[in-house]
C-alpha positions in Angstrom: -63.0 103.3 6.6 -65.5 100.5 6.9 -64.5 97.9 9.4 -63.8 94.5 7.7 -65.4 91.4 9.2 -63.7 88.0 9.6 -64.8 84.4 9.1 -63.3 81.1 8.2 -64.2 78.5 5.6 -63.3 74.8 5.8 -61.9 75.7 9.3 -58.6 76.7 7.9 -59.1 79.6 5.4 -59.4 83.0 7.0 -61.4 85.5 5.0 -61.9 89.2 5.6 -65.1 90.5 4.1 -67.4 93.5 3.8 -71.1 92.9 3.0 -72.9 95.1 0.5 -75.3 97.8 1.7 -78.2 96.3 -0.4 -79.2 92.7 -0.7 -77.4 90.9 -3.5 -75.9 87.5 -4.3 -72.9 88.9 -6.2 -69.6 87.9 -4.6 -66.1 89.1 -5.5 -63.1 87.2 -4.1 -59.7 88.9 -4.1 -56.7 86.7 -4.8 -53.3 88.0 -3.5 -49.9 88.0 -5.0 -46.9 86.4 -3.4 -45.6 87.5 -1.0 -47.9 90.3 -0.1 -49.4 92.1 2.9 -53.0 91.4 3.8 -54.2 95.0 4.0 -56.8 95.2 1.2 -59.4 97.4 2.9 -59.5 99.9 0.1 -60.2 97.3 -2.5 -62.8 95.5 -0.4 -64.6 98.8 0.2 -64.6 99.6 -3.5 -66.2 96.4 -4.5 -68.6 96.5 -1.6 -69.8 100.0 -2.8 -70.3 98.5 -6.3 -72.7 96.1 -4.8 -70.7 92.9 -4.2 -70.0 90.8 -1.1 -66.3 91.5 -1.1 -64.0 88.8 0.3 -60.2 88.7 0.7 -59.0 85.2 1.5 -55.6 84.1 3.0 -54.2 81.1 1.3 -53.8 78.0 3.4 -50.5 78.2 5.2 -50.3 81.9 5.1 -51.0 84.6 7.7 -54.0 83.7 9.9 -55.0 80.6 7.8 -54.2 77.1 8.9 -52.4 74.4 7.0 -49.4 74.5 4.8 -48.9 76.7 1.8 -48.7 75.0 -1.6 -49.5 71.6 -0.1 -52.6 71.9 -2.1 -53.0 73.9 -5.4 -54.0 77.4 -4.2 -57.1 77.6 -6.4 -58.4 74.9 -4.0 -58.6 77.6 -1.3 -60.8 79.7 -3.6 -63.0 76.8 -4.4 -63.3 75.7 -0.8 -64.2 79.2 0.2 -67.0 79.2 -2.5 -68.2 75.9 -0.9 -68.3 77.6 2.4 -70.4 80.4 1.1 -73.2 78.0 0.0 -74.3 77.8 3.7 -74.5 80.1 6.7 -71.3 81.5 8.0 -70.5 83.6 11.1 -68.4 86.7 11.5 -66.3 86.5 14.7 -66.4 89.9 16.4 -70.2 90.2 16.9 -71.2 86.7 16.2 -73.6 87.7 13.4 -74.5 85.1 10.9 -74.8 85.6 7.1 -76.2 83.7 4.2 -75.7 84.4 0.5 -78.4 82.7 -1.5 -77.1 81.2 -4.7 -73.9 83.2 -4.8 -72.7 84.5 -8.2 -68.9 84.5 -7.8 -66.3 86.7 -9.5 -62.6 86.7 -9.0 -59.9 89.4 -9.1 -56.3 88.4 -8.7 -52.8 89.7 -9.4 -49.5 88.0 -10.2 -49.6 84.7 -8.1 -53.2 85.6 -7.4 -53.9 86.1 -11.1 -52.7 82.5 -11.6 -55.0 81.5 -8.8 -58.0 83.3 -10.3 -57.4 81.8 -13.7 -57.1 78.3 -12.3 -60.2 78.7 -10.1 -62.2 80.0 -13.1 -62.7 76.4 -14.2 -65.3 76.0 -11.4 -68.7 76.5 -13.0 -69.8 78.7 -10.1 -67.2 81.3 -11.1 -68.9 83.7 -13.6 -66.0 85.9 -14.5 -62.3 86.3 -13.4 -59.9 89.2 -13.9 -56.2 88.5 -13.8 -53.6 91.3 -13.5 -50.0 90.5 -14.4 -50.7 86.7 -13.9 -48.2 83.9 -14.0 -49.5 81.5 -16.7 -46.4 79.3 -16.9 -44.2 78.6 -13.9 -41.6 77.0 -16.2 -40.9 80.4 -17.7 -38.6 81.7 -14.9 -38.7 85.4 -13.9 -35.4 87.1 -14.2 -36.0 89.1 -11.1 -38.0 86.6 -9.0 -37.0 83.0 -10.0 -38.7 80.4 -7.8 -35.5 79.7 -5.8 -35.0 83.4 -5.0 -38.6 83.9 -4.2 -38.6 80.9 -1.8 -35.4 82.2 0.0 -36.7 85.8 0.2 -40.1 84.7 1.5 -38.6 82.6 4.2 -36.2 85.3 5.3 -38.5 88.3 5.1 -41.8 86.7 6.2 -40.8 83.8 8.3 -43.7 81.8 9.7 -46.2 84.0 7.9 -45.7 81.6 4.9 -45.5 78.0 6.2 -44.2 76.0 3.2 -42.1 73.0 2.7 -39.2 73.1 0.3 -40.6 70.2 -1.7 -43.8 72.2 -2.3 -41.9 75.1 -3.7 -40.3 72.6 -6.1 -43.6 71.4 -7.4 -44.0 74.8 -9.2 -41.0 73.9 -11.4 -42.6 70.7 -12.7 -45.0 72.4 -15.0 -48.1 70.5 -14.0 -48.9 71.7 -10.5 -50.8 75.0 -10.3 -49.9 75.9 -13.9 -52.5 77.4 -16.3 -50.6 76.6 -19.5 -50.9 72.8 -18.6 -54.7 73.1 -18.5 -55.4 75.3 -21.5 -58.2 73.1 -22.9 -60.1 73.4 -19.6 -60.6 77.1 -19.6 -63.6 79.1 -21.0 -61.8 82.2 -22.3 -65.0 84.2 -22.3 -64.9 84.2 -18.5 -61.4 85.7 -18.4 -60.1 89.3 -18.6 -56.3 89.4 -18.5 -54.2 92.6 -18.2 -50.5 92.8 -18.5 -47.9 95.5 -19.0 -45.0 95.3 -21.5 -42.6 96.8 -18.9 -43.4 94.1 -16.2 -40.0 93.0 -15.1 -41.3 90.4 -12.6 -43.7 88.3 -14.8 -42.9 88.4 -18.5 -45.9 89.5 -20.7 -45.3 87.4 -23.9 -46.3 84.0 -22.4 -49.5 85.7 -21.1 -50.3 87.1 -24.5 -50.0 83.8 -26.2 -52.0 82.0 -23.5 -54.8 84.6 -23.7 -54.9 84.3 -27.5 -55.0 80.5 -27.4 -57.9 80.2 -25.0 -59.9 83.2 -26.4 -59.6 85.4 -23.3 -60.2 89.2 -23.3 -56.6 90.6 -23.2 -55.2 94.1 -22.7 -51.5 94.8 -23.1 -50.4 98.1 -21.5 -47.3 100.0 -22.6 -46.5 100.8 -19.0 -47.5 100.2 -15.4 -45.0 97.6 -14.4 -46.0 94.6 -12.3 -49.7 95.4 -11.6 -51.0 95.1 -8.0 -54.6 94.5 -6.8 -55.0 98.3 -6.3 -54.7 98.7 -10.1 -58.1 97.0 -10.4 -59.9 100.0 -8.7 -58.0 102.9 -10.3 -57.5 104.4 -13.7 -57.1 103.3 -16.4 -58.5 99.8 -15.6 -61.3 100.3 -13.0 -64.2 101.0 -15.4 -63.2 98.3 -17.9 -62.9 95.7 -15.1 -66.2 96.8 -13.5 -67.9 96.7 -17.0 -66.5 93.2 -17.7 -67.7 91.8 -14.4 -71.1 93.3 -14.9 -71.6 92.1 -18.5 
């Protein structure tokens, strides 16, 4: 396995990354679900082999990043990371510096991270974004993971790994904060590829299908697969279609 390198953007956002073997300005940023473990080496290696600078960021207020989770809308962490890539950055183990000239940015996210990727796709520097099983409307409550249950579980199971105030969890219920459906007119659907499974018991697929249709996004509805994880982006039956979409 290739060793992942580490850097920070805007002082707070920890990012693991693997540079490509050949010079390129293509960048892919992985956007995690919630809650999730940060081990994404296999996915980083896959995109690095495809010729991307592969980054996996930790949202503010989670894991090794500073700040408070959900104090800012999470797509801001992606955008601030893109800002940081516009200049020289340093990896911490060996102190080597890197510079990506005019980065062309692509996003791949799942669930909560799919919502993040969709929201961040409004930035003009983002060329394409792929969202697996994304939340597109926080006011449509999950039967298995309603916000209250998710907040309680995250606090008990992950503790200080997710540093979040109760009032910030509650912002998700309002329908305006970090909620794609409230910003439909702001999206360029041509930049988005959304994949959802009909048997997803965590995030319902019907709101996603309607959202994708209204904004003109490329949409695939699968009969099975459940709640898709980031690993699904690099395996059958989606890997080739995603790689082709990002390349087109």
